[in-house]
C-alpha positions in Angstrom: 0.0 0.0 0.0 1.4 3.4 -1.0 1.6 6.3 1.4 -1.3 8.0 -0.4 -3.5 5.0 -0.1 -2.7 4.6 3.6 -3.5 8.2 4.4 -6.7 8.1 2.3 -7.8 4.9 4.1 -7.3 6.7 7.5 -9.2 9.7 6.2 -12.2 7.7 5.1 -12.3 5.8 8.4 -12.3 9.0 10.4 -14.9 10.5 8.1 -17.3 7.6 8.9 -16.8 8.0 12.6 -17.3 11.8 12.5 -20.5 11.6 10.4 -21.9 9.2 12.9 -21.1 11.5 15.8 -22.8 14.4 14.0 -25.9 12.3 13.5 -26.0 11.3 17.1 -25.6 14.9 18.2 -28.2 16.2 15.7 -31.1 13.8 15.3 -33.1 15.8 12.9 -32.2 15.3 9.2 -32.2 19.1 8.5 -29.6 19.5 11.3 -27.3 16.6 10.7 -27.2 17.2 6.9 -26.3 20.8 7.4 -23.7 20.2 10.1 -22.0 17.5 7.9 -21.4 19.6 4.8 -18.6 21.9 6.1 -16.7 18.8 7.5 -17.1 17.0 4.2 -15.8 20.0 2.3 -12.7 19.9 4.4 -12.3 16.2 3.7 -12.5 16.9 -0.1 -10.0 19.7 0.1 -7.7 17.4 2.1 -7.9 14.7 -0.7 -6.9 17.2 -3.3 -3.9 18.3 -1.2 -2.9 14.7 -0.9 -3.1 14.1 -4.7 -0.8 17.1 -5.3 1.6 16.1 -2.5 1.8 12.4 -3.4 1.5 12.0 -7.2 0.3 8.7 -8.5 3.1 6.2 -9.3 0.9 3.9 -11.3 -2.2 4.2 -13.4 -3.9 1.6 -11.2 -3.4 4.0 -8.2 -5.1 6.8 -10.1 -8.0 4.5 -11.1 -8.4 3.3 -7.5 -8.5 6.9 -6.2 -11.0 8.3 -8.6 -13.2 5.2 -8.6 -13.3 4.5 -4.9 -11.6 7.1 -2.7 -12.8 10.4 -3.9 -16.4 9.2 -4.7 -16.7 7.9 -1.1 -16.3 11.5 0.2 -18.1 13.1 -2.7 -21.1 10.7 -2.3 -21.5 11.8 1.3 -21.3 15.5 0.4 -23.9 15.0 -2.4 -26.1 13.0 0.0 -26.0 15.6 2.7 -26.9 18.4 0.2 -29.8 16.4 -1.2 -31.2 15.7 2.3 -30.9 19.4 3.2 -32.7 20.3 -0.1 -35.4 17.7 0.6 -36.0 19.0 4.1 -36.4 22.6 2.8 -39.3 21.7 0.5 -40.8 19.0 2.7 -44.4 19.8 3.7 -45.2 20.6 7.3 -45.8 17.7 9.8 -49.2 19.4 10.1 -50.0 18.0 6.7 -49.2 14.3 6.9 -51.0 13.3 3.7 -49.0 15.9 1.7 -45.8 14.8 3.5 -46.3 11.2 2.5 -46.9 12.1 -1.2 -43.9 14.4 -1.2 -41.6 11.6 0.1 -43.0 9.0 -2.3 -42.5 11.4 -5.2 -38.9 12.0 -4.1 -38.2 8.3 -4.1 -39.7 8.1 -7.7 -37.3 11.0 -8.7 -34.3 9.0 -7.4 -35.5 5.9 -9.3 -35.9 8.0 -12.5 -32.2 9.1 -12.1 -31.1 5.5 -11.9 -33.2 4.6 -14.9 -31.8 7.5 -17.0 -28.2 6.2 -16.3 -29.1 2.5 -16.3 -26.1 1.5 -18.4 -23.5 3.2 -16.2 -25.3 2.3 -13.0 -25.1 -1.4 -14.0 -21.4 -0.8 -14.5 -21.2 0.7 -11.0 -23.3 -2.0 -9.3 -21.7 -5.0 -11.0 -18.2 -3.6 -10.2 -17.1 -3.8 -13.8 -13.6 -2.5 -14.9 -13.5 -2.7 -18.7 -13.8 1.1 -19.2 -11.8 2.1 -16.1 -8.8 3.4 -18.0 -11.2 5.9 -19.7 -13.6 6.6 -16.8 -11.1 7.1 -14.0 -8.0 8.6 -15.5 -7.6 12.3 -15.9 -5.4 12.5 -19.0 -7.3 10.6 -21.7 -6.3 10.8 -25.3 -9.9 10.5 -26.6 -12.6 11.2 -24.0 -15.4 10.6 -26.5 -14.5 7.1 -27.7 -13.0 4.0 -26.3 -11.9 1.2 -28.7 -14.1 2.7 -31.4 -17.1 2.8 -29.1 -18.7 6.1 -28.1 -18.4 7.0 -24.5 -20.8 9.2 -22.5 -19.2 12.5 -21.5 -20.2 14.1 -18.2 -20.0 17.9 -18.4 -18.9 18.0 -14.8 -15.5 17.1 -16.0 -15.1 20.5 -17.6 -16.0 22.3 -14.4 -13.4 22.6 -11.7 -9.8 21.6 -11.5 -8.7 19.2 -14.1 -6.1 17.6 -11.8 -8.8 16.5 -9.4 -11.6 15.1 -11.7 -12.2 12.6 -14.4 -15.9 13.4 -14.7 -17.0 9.9 -14.0 -15.8 10.1 -10.4 -18.6 12.5 -9.8 -21.2 10.4 -11.5 -20.2 7.3 -9.5 -20.3 9.4 -6.3 -23.8 10.4 -7.3 -24.8 6.8 -7.7 -23.7 6.1 -4.1 -25.2 9.3 -2.8 -28.6 8.5 -4.4 -28.6 5.0 -3.0 -28.1 6.6 0.4 -30.8 9.1 -0.4 -33.3 6.5 -1.5 -32.8 4.5 1.7 -33.2 7.7 3.8 -36.4 8.8 2.0 -37.9 5.3 2.3 -37.1 5.1 6.0 -38.7 8.5 6.5 -41.8 7.4 4.6 -42.0 4.1 6.4 -41.8 6.0 9.8 -44.8 8.1 8.7 -46.8 5.1 7.7 -46.0 3.3 11.0 -46.8 6.2 13.2 -49.9 7.2 11.2 -51.5 10.6 11.3 -50.3 12.7 14.2 -52.4 15.5 15.6 -50.8 18.8 14.5 -49.0 20.8 17.1 -50.9 23.8 18.3 -49.6 27.3 18.0 -50.1 29.2 21.2 -50.1 33.0 21.4 -48.0 34.0 24.4 -48.6 37.7 24.4 -51.0 39.6 26.6 -54.7 40.1 25.9 -53.9 43.6 24.7 -51.3 42.2 22.4 -53.9 39.9 20.8 -56.3 42.8 20.3 -53.5 44.7 18.6 -52.8 41.6 16.4 -56.4 41.6 15.2 -56.2 45.3 14.4 -53.0 44.6 12.4 -54.8 41.9 10.4 -57.7 44.3 9.8 -55.3 46.9 8.4 -53.5 44.5 6.2 -56.7 43.0 4.7 -59.6 41.0 5.9 -60.4 37.5 4.6 -63.7 37.1 2.7 -66.7 35.4 4.3 -67.4 32.4 2.1 -71.1 32.6 2.8 -71.7 36.3 2.0 -68.7 37.1 -0.3 -68.1 40.1 1.9 -65.1 41.0 4.0 -65.1 39.3 7.4 -66.5 41.3 10.3 -64.3 42.2 13.3 -65.9 39.4 15.3 -65.4 36.8 12.5 -61.7 37.8 12.1 -61.3 37.6 15.9 -62.7 34.1 15.9 -60.5 33.0 13.0 -57.3 34.3 14.8 -58.4 32.7 18.0 -58.6 29.3 16.3 -55.2 29.8 14.7 -53.2 31.2 17.6 -55.0 29.8 20.8 -54.6 32.9 22.9 -55.3 32.7 26.7 -58.5 34.8 26.8 -61.5 35.0 29.2 -64.2 32.5 28.3 -67.0 33.7 26.1 -65.7 37.2 25.6 -66.4 38.9 22.2 -64.0 41.2 20.4 -65.6 44.5 21.3 -65.7 43.6 25.0 -62.1 42.4 24.9 -61.0 45.8 23.4 -62.7 47.6 26.4 -61.0 45.5 29.1 -57.6 44.7 27.5 -55.7 48.0 28.0 -53.0 49.3 25.7 -50.3 47.4 23.7 -47.0 48.2 22.0 -47.1 45.1 19.9 -47.1 47.1 16.6 -44.1 49.1 17.7 -42.2 46.0 18.8 -43.0 44.3 15.5 -41.9 47.5 13.6 -38.7 47.6 15.6 -38.0 44.0 14.9 -38.5 44.5 11.2 -36.3 47.5 11.2 -33.5 45.6 12.8 -34.0 42.8 10.3 -33.9 45.2 7.4 -30.7 46.8 8.7 -29.1 43.3 9.0 -30.1 42.5 5.4 -28.7 45.8 4.2 -25.4 45.1 6.0 -25.2 41.6 4.4 -25.9 43.0 0.9 -23.4 46.0 1.1 -20.6 46.0 -1.3 -17.2 44.7 -0.2 -13.9 46.1 -1.2 -11.7 43.2 -2.0 -8.7 45.4 -2.0 -8.9 45.6 1.8 -8.2 42.9 4.3 -11.4 40.9 5.1 -12.1 37.3 6.4 -12.7 35.9 2.9 -9.4 36.9 1.5 -6.4 34.5 1.8 -3.6 35.9 3.9 0.1 35.5 2.9 
C-alpha cells in the first residue's frame, strides 16, 4: 500500500466516525445534513492536497483513487446536500398526507435518475472495470470514444480543477449518494406510515390580551379575509374568531372582540414588530453591502 492509499484509508475511516457523531448529536435530518457539509468540504479539500503532494506512481493507483476514494467522500457530500434540499421543501408535519406524497415522489425521482443512467449504473453496481482506463484517468487521449465505441461525457469534468476530476468520479459518487438518499427517503416514509396521522402541534399565542387585540387590528389593516357565505369581507368578530382558532390565545371564556377591546388596555405590539422588522432590514442591508476586495477581510487569503 502506497503512502497516499494509507493516508486516504485513514481519512475515510475518520470520516465515517465523524459523520456518525454528527448524526447522534443532531437527530433531525435538517440538522445533521447541514452540520456535515462543512466537514465533508474539508475532507474533499484534504484529498486534493494529498493528490498534489503524493503524485500517483501507477495508473492503477489513479484509477483506484477516482473510482473508490474520492467518490466515497463526494457521495456523502452530495447525499447531505440532497437531504438538506429535501427538508427545505418537505411539507409541514401538520399536513401528513402531503408529506407522504412528497416523500413518495422524491423516491420516484431517485429511481428515475437510476433509470436514466441505467447502463453506467449497472457498470457501477456490478463492479465492472472494462472502461476504467477511460472513466477514472484524468489524461485521456480520446474522451469521446474507447476502442471505437462512443463514451458518454459528463459535463462536470469540464468544471473545476482538471487535476482532481475525471468526470465519472462525480457520477459514481452520485450513484452512491442517491442510493443513500433513497434509503433515507424510504425510511422517513416508512416511519410516517407506521406512526400514522399525528395531531398537528398547536400554535399558542404567548402575548398579553392587549397584544392579541392589537394583532387583530394589524390583520384588519393588512386586509380582511372574505366570508365564504356572503362574499363580503369578514367582520371584526369573524376575524377575531379565526385568529383565536389559529393562535390559541389565553382569553376569558365567552368574551367577544368589542368587550375584549374595552378590558384589555394598551399594547405596544405594533411598535415592537416594527422595531424587529427595522433591525432585520438593517441586518439584510449590511449583508448586501458592497465589499472592497482590496482591503483585508475574512474571505481573502492571507500571505
